[in-house]
C-alpha positions as CSV (number, residue, x, y, z in Angstrom):
1,M,3.5,-29.9,-2.9
2,V,3.9,-27.4,-5.7
3,R,6.8,-27.0,-8.0
4,S,8.0,-23.5,-8.7
5,A,7.9,-22.6,-12.4
6,E,10.9,-20.3,-11.9
7,T,13.3,-22.4,-9.8
8,G,12.0,-26.0,-10.3
9,Q,12.1,-26.4,-6.5
10,Y,9.1,-27.9,-4.6
11,Y,7.4,-26.1,-1.7
12,A,4.4,-26.6,0.5
13,T,1.4,-24.3,0.1
14,I,-2.1,-23.9,1.4
15,K,-5.2,-22.6,-0.4
16,R,-7.7,-20.9,1.8
17,C,-11.1,-19.4,1.2
18,S,-14.0,-18.1,3.2
19,V,-17.4,-19.8,3.1
20,T,-20.5,-17.8,4.0
21,S,-22.7,-19.4,6.6
22,T,-26.0,-19.0,8.5
23,L,-24.6,-21.0,11.4
24,D,-24.4,-19.3,14.8
25,E,-21.0,-18.7,16.5
26,E,-21.2,-21.9,18.7
27,A,-21.9,-24.1,15.6
28,C,-19.0,-22.5,13.7
29,K,-16.6,-23.0,16.6
30,A,-17.6,-26.7,16.8
31,M,-16.6,-27.1,13.1
32,L,-13.1,-25.8,13.6
33,G,-10.6,-28.3,12.3
34,E,-13.1,-30.2,10.2
35,Q,-12.7,-30.8,6.5
36,L,-15.3,-30.3,3.9
37,D,-15.6,-32.6,0.9
38,G,-14.7,-30.7,-2.2
39,K,-11.9,-28.5,-3.4
40,I,-10.7,-24.9,-3.5
41,E,-10.5,-23.5,-7.1
42,K,-8.9,-20.4,-8.5
43,V,-11.6,-18.1,-10.0
44,Q,-11.0,-15.0,-12.1
45,C,-12.4,-11.7,-10.8
46,S,-12.0,-8.0,-11.3
47,P,-8.5,-6.8,-10.5
48,Y,-7.8,-5.6,-6.9
49,E,-4.8,-4.6,-4.8
50,F,-3.5,-6.9,-2.1
51,V,-0.8,-6.1,0.5
52,I,1.6,-8.9,1.2
53,P,1.7,-8.9,5.1
54,Q,5.3,-10.1,5.4
55,T,6.8,-7.5,3.1
56,G,4.2,-4.7,2.8
57,E,4.5,-5.0,-1.0
58,V,1.3,-4.1,-2.9
59,V,0.4,-6.4,-5.8
60,E,-2.5,-6.5,-8.2
61,L,-4.5,-9.7,-8.3
62,S,-7.3,-10.8,-10.6
63,H,-8.3,-14.0,-8.9
64,R,-9.9,-15.3,-5.7
65,W,-10.1,-18.8,-4.2
66,S,-13.6,-20.4,-4.1
67,Y,-14.9,-23.6,-2.4
68,V,-16.5,-26.1,-4.8
69,P,-18.3,-29.0,-3.2
70,S,-17.6,-32.5,-4.5
71,V,-20.2,-34.2,-6.6
72,E,-20.9,-36.7,-3.8
73,T,-21.5,-33.9,-1.3
74,T,-23.8,-32.1,-3.7
75,M,-25.8,-35.3,-4.5
76,A,-26.0,-36.3,-0.8
77,N,-27.4,-32.8,0.0
78,A,-29.9,-33.1,-2.8
79,I,-31.1,-36.5,-1.5
80,S,-31.4,-35.3,2.1
81,T,-33.4,-32.2,1.2
82,T,-35.9,-33.7,-1.2
83,T,-39.0,-35.7,-0.5
84,S,-39.0,-38.3,-3.2
85,Y,-36.7,-40.2,-5.5
86,E,-38.3,-38.5,-8.5
87,D,-37.3,-35.1,-7.1
88,V,-33.6,-36.2,-7.0
89,L,-33.7,-37.3,-10.7
90,A,-35.5,-34.1,-11.8
């Protein structure tokens, strides 16, 4: 839940982002509904125009949402792709 800075009221919101993948379509479909460990963070970028689908209003944004893996996910991946304990600590 997020609290509005203008009204003080709470509302539900969702953050979404796209993640580039080398998986084939079948593997991607199998992952639908799964959750990835990590979080979605707001990242500054060059300004761009965005059309709000519900109203048609054009607004200028200067951020995007980016997936950031959790430390545990990153470390587990490092361990699974290395050949020795020393490689993990390097």
